[in-house]
C-alpha distance (Angstrom), angle and dihedral (degrees) to the residues before:
residue distance angle dihedral
M1 . . .
K2 3.79 . .
L3 3.79 121.6 .
R4 3.78 127.7 -149.3
I5 3.80 118.4 -156.1
A6 3.82 119.9 -162.4
L7 3.81 114.9 -143.8
P8 3.82 130.4 -178.5
S9 3.81 110.0 -96.1
K10 3.81 93.1 -148.1
G11 3.78 142.9 -8.6
R12 3.79 135.1 75.4
I13 3.81 96.2 -48.1
S14 3.81 98.5 44.2
D15 3.82 101.5 83.4
P16 3.83 94.4 39.8
A17 3.82 89.2 52.2
V18 3.81 92.4 51.4
K19 3.82 91.6 46.5
L20 3.81 91.1 48.9
L21 3.79 91.8 55.1
G22 3.79 89.7 47.6
K23 3.80 92.8 52.9
A24 3.80 89.2 47.5
G25 3.80 89.7 58.1
I26 3.81 96.3 -103.1
G27 3.80 97.6 105.9
L28 3.80 123.4 166.1
M29 3.79 115.2 -105.2
D30 3.81 90.8 -140.6
T31 3.81 115.3 34.8
T32 3.81 97.0 160.7
N33 3.79 98.8 62.8
R34 3.79 108.6 41.2
K35 3.79 108.1 -157.6
L36 3.78 132.9 177.9
F37 3.81 89.9 -95.0
S38 3.79 127.8 27.3
K39 3.78 135.1 -175.6
T40 3.78 120.8 -131.6
Y41 3.79 131.8 -150.9
D42 3.80 86.9 -96.5
A43 3.80 107.3 76.3
D44 3.81 90.7 -149.5
I45 3.81 95.5 55.1
G46 3.79 127.2 71.3
V47 3.80 132.2 176.3
M48 3.78 131.0 -140.1
F49 3.80 123.2 -164.8
T50 3.78 120.6 -143.8
R51 3.79 142.3 138.4
A52 3.79 112.7 -56.5
A53 3.82 88.7 -129.9
D54 3.83 91.2 58.7
I55 3.81 96.8 48.9
P56 3.84 96.9 83.8
E57 3.82 91.1 55.8
F58 3.81 93.9 42.8
V59 3.80 90.3 52.7
E60 3.80 93.3 44.3
D61 3.83 91.0 50.3
G62 3.83 93.2 46.3
A63 3.81 97.1 -114.2
A64 3.80 83.2 124.4
D65 3.79 128.2 24.2
L66 3.80 94.7 -150.6
G67 3.78 134.4 18.6
I68 3.77 141.7 -174.3
T69 3.79 115.2 -144.4
G70 3.80 144.0 122.7
L71 3.79 125.9 -70.2
D72 3.81 88.2 -130.1
L73 3.81 90.4 60.6
I74 3.80 92.2 45.7
G75 3.79 89.5 52.6
E76 3.79 93.6 44.4
K77 3.81 91.7 53.9
E78 3.83 90.8 40.8
A79 3.79 85.5 -136.3
D80 3.80 118.1 -172.9
V81 3.80 98.5 -137.0
E82 3.79 138.3 134.3
I83 3.81 111.7 -103.9
L84 3.80 104.6 -147.6
E85 3.82 106.4 172.3
D86 3.78 143.8 2.5
L87 3.81 102.5 -127.3
N88 3.79 94.1 -154.4
F89 3.80 99.2 -125.5
G90 3.78 139.3 82.8
R91 3.79 93.2 49.5
A92 3.80 113.8 178.5
K93 3.80 141.9 143.0
L94 3.77 130.7 -126.2
V95 3.79 103.0 -139.1
L96 3.76 140.8 176.8
A97 3.80 111.6 -122.5
A98 3.79 134.2 -176.9
P99 3.82 133.4 -169.7
E100 3.80 112.3 -80.8
D101 3.83 91.6 -116.8
S102 3.81 93.3 48.0
D103 3.81 122.4 115.8
I104 3.81 88.0 -132.0
N105 3.81 105.4 98.9
D106 3.80 102.5 152.5
I107 3.80 142.4 6.4
D108 3.81 92.7 -82.2
D109 3.80 90.7 61.4
I110 3.81 93.0 62.4
K111 3.78 108.9 101.0
N112 3.79 128.9 -153.7
G113 3.78 108.8 -89.7
A114 3.81 94.1 31.8
V115 3.80 113.5 146.5
V116 3.81 116.3 -124.3
A117 3.81 123.1 -171.6
S118 3.81 119.0 -154.9
E119 3.79 148.2 146.9
F120 3.81 85.3 -135.9
P121 3.82 104.1 58.1
H122 3.82 97.9 159.7
L123 3.80 96.5 48.3
T124 3.79 90.4 45.0
E125 3.80 95.8 47.2
N126 3.80 93.5 45.4
F127 3.81 91.9 49.2
L128 3.79 93.6 49.8
K129 3.80 92.4 46.7
E130 3.81 89.4 52.9
K131 3.80 86.4 55.4
G132 3.82 90.8 50.5
I133 3.80 94.2 -107.9
N134 3.81 119.7 134.4
A135 3.82 102.8 -158.9
K136 3.78 133.3 168.2
I137 3.81 110.2 -114.9
V138 3.80 120.2 -149.8
E139 3.80 113.6 -165.3
L140 3.81 115.2 -140.8
S141 3.80 126.5 179.5
G142 3.80 96.3 -152.7
S143 3.82 147.3 -12.8
T144 3.79 89.8 48.4
E145 3.83 91.4 160.0
I146 3.78 92.8 70.7
A147 3.82 96.1 54.7
P148 3.84 98.4 91.3
F149 3.82 92.2 47.9
I150 3.81 95.8 54.0
G151 3.80 95.7 45.5
V152 3.80 96.4 -104.9
A153 3.82 95.7 116.9
D154 3.78 143.8 2.6
I155 3.81 94.1 -134.7
I156 3.79 138.3 -2.4
A157 3.80 138.0 -134.1
D158 3.78 109.1 -143.3
L159 3.79 141.0 162.6
T160 3.79 116.4 -110.0
S161 3.78 136.0 170.0
T162 3.81 101.1 -173.3
G163 3.79 105.3 6.2
T164 3.80 90.6 -123.9
T165 3.81 96.0 118.6
L166 3.79 91.4 50.4
K167 3.81 91.3 51.0
M168 3.81 91.0 48.1
N169 3.79 87.8 55.1
H170 3.83 92.1 48.5
L171 3.79 95.0 -109.1
K172 3.81 127.2 138.0
I173 3.79 125.6 -150.4
I174 3.79 112.0 -120.6
E175 3.82 102.5 171.3
T176 3.81 141.9 0.9
I177 3.80 115.1 -125.8
V178 3.80 98.7 -174.7
E179 3.79 139.2 -16.2
S180 3.78 111.8 -130.7
S181 3.78 140.3 -166.6
V182 3.78 135.2 165.1
K183 3.80 116.3 -77.6
L184 3.79 137.9 -165.9
I185 3.81 105.7 -129.6
A186 3.79 133.7 -174.9
N187 3.78 137.2 -158.2
K188 3.82 105.4 -109.4
N189 3.79 94.7 -133.8
S190 3.80 91.9 46.8
Y191 3.79 90.4 49.7
N192 3.80 90.0 57.9
K193 3.80 95.9 44.1
K194 3.82 99.4 37.3
K195 3.77 100.1 28.4
E196 3.80 96.9 133.7
K197 3.81 94.0 54.5
I198 3.79 93.7 40.5
E199 3.80 90.8 51.1
A200 3.81 89.1 50.4
V201 3.82 89.5 55.6
R202 3.79 90.6 45.1
T203 3.81 91.7 50.6
G204 3.81 91.9 50.7
I205 3.80 92.6 49.5
K206 3.80 94.2 43.9
G207 3.81 89.3 50.4
V208 3.81 89.7 58.0
I209 3.81 92.4 47.2
D210 3.80 92.8 48.4
A211 3.82 90.4 50.9
E212 3.81 94.2 54.1
G213 3.79 111.5 116.7
K214 3.82 92.7 5.6
K215 3.82 131.8 118.8
L216 3.79 132.6 -169.1
V217 3.81 111.1 -126.7
M218 3.82 115.2 -162.4
M219 3.81 130.0 178.9
N220 3.78 146.5 153.1
V221 3.80 117.2 -112.2
D222 3.80 136.2 -174.9
E223 3.80 107.9 -118.0
K224 3.81 90.9 -121.0
H225 3.84 88.8 65.3
L226 3.81 95.6 44.9
V227 3.81 98.2 99.7
A228 3.82 92.3 50.5
I229 3.83 90.7 46.7
K230 3.82 91.4 50.9
D231 3.79 90.7 50.9
A232 3.81 90.8 51.4
M233 3.81 97.2 47.6
P234 3.83 115.2 90.6
G235 3.82 95.1 -164.1
L236 3.78 122.7 165.6
T237 3.81 90.3 -109.3
G238 3.80 99.3 4.8
P239 3.81 125.4 -79.3
T240 3.80 122.4 -56.0
V241 3.81 116.2 -126.3
S242 3.80 118.7 -155.5
Q243 3.79 129.5 -157.6
V244 3.81 123.9 -66.5
L245 3.79 110.7 -81.8
S246 3.82 116.4 -126.5
N247 3.84 89.3 -22.0
N248 3.80 90.6 -84.1
G249 3.80 96.8 124.7
V250 3.80 94.2 -97.5
V251 3.81 123.2 126.6
A252 3.79 131.7 -170.3
V253 3.80 115.8 -123.5
H254 3.79 128.7 -172.5
A255 3.79 137.0 169.4
V256 3.79 140.3 170.8
V257 3.80 110.9 -115.7
D258 3.77 138.9 174.4
E259 3.80 109.7 -90.9
R260 3.82 90.0 -130.4
E261 3.80 88.8 65.0
V262 3.81 96.9 47.8
F263 3.82 99.6 89.3
N264 3.80 96.2 53.5
L265 3.80 93.4 35.3
V266 3.80 95.4 55.3
N267 3.80 91.7 52.4
K268 3.81 91.4 47.3
L269 3.82 92.0 49.6
K270 3.79 91.8 48.7
M271 3.81 90.9 52.2
I272 3.82 90.9 51.1
G273 3.79 91.1 53.4
A274 3.80 108.2 -91.1
R275 3.80 117.1 143.6
D276 3.79 139.3 -177.3
I277 3.81 87.8 38.0
L278 3.80 115.2 -173.9
V279 3.81 126.8 -170.6
V280 3.80 110.7 -160.1
P281 3.83 130.4 -175.2
I282 3.81 116.6 -120.2
E283 3.78 122.2 -137.6
R284 3.79 98.4 -174.1
I285 3.82 140.1 -1.9
I286 3.80 113.3 -152.8
C-alpha cells in the first residue's frame, strides 16, 4: 500500500522536515525542483507539499496518510488525527502579549469584552473561555504585533520561540496558551489499514531523533581495566563488551554517549588504560 506524506512547502519547519525524512532513508528523488508532489527513494512512499496550516485537515480527511506540522496548527484546526511522534524541533509558544505600558500584566487583568488579535482564533478563544474570560477575537493573517498600537486590539495572541520579536515591538508576555513543537501525525483510518508501513516510517524517523546529539565511542581495553572502564562509561544501557581479541587479554568496548560528554570521557578512558579510541557519528538508533 502506498503512503502519502504531507510536508510544509515553506517556512521555518519545511527544510528540517525534508532533511529528517532524508536521514530516515526516505529522501526525495528530486530536491532541486520542489513540486507539489515528489517521489522518494521508497517506491511505496510519496510526498506532497502544502501549507503547514493545511496539513492537519489534509491528514484528517485522508488526502495524506501522514503529515509533519506544528501542534499549534493541529490544535487550531481541532484536527482528529493520531499524533505519533514529537520530532524535537520547531519549539515555540503561543502566548498572550500586551503593550509594555498597558495595565494588563497577567491573565486576571483581562476583562470581558477585551479585543484580542491572533492568527490562532480558536486556540485563543477556547483558552480564554476556560479562564472565564469572554473576549472578542479578531483574526489576523500577519503583522499581529502591530494590532494594539493601531487600535485594532487590546492584546494579541502570537507564536514566539524566544520572545525577542515581541520585546522589539514593545510587547510583554502575560500568559502562555500552549507550548508547541513539530509532530508526526497520521490519519486514523490509514493508521489502521497501513499500520505496518506507517510504523516503518515512524521507526526510521524516531531512529534519527534518538541519534541526535549522540556519538559511538569504541576502544580496546585490557581485561584488567574493564571494571573501571565500565564504571566510567555513561552508555544508554551500559557499554557493550565484545569477545577477547587474539586471546591476548584485550576486549573491545563500545557505548553510545552524549556528545557533550565525549571530550572529558575520552581523556578519562585514556587515563584508565583504554587505547585505539574511536569516536563515530551516529545516523540512527533503532
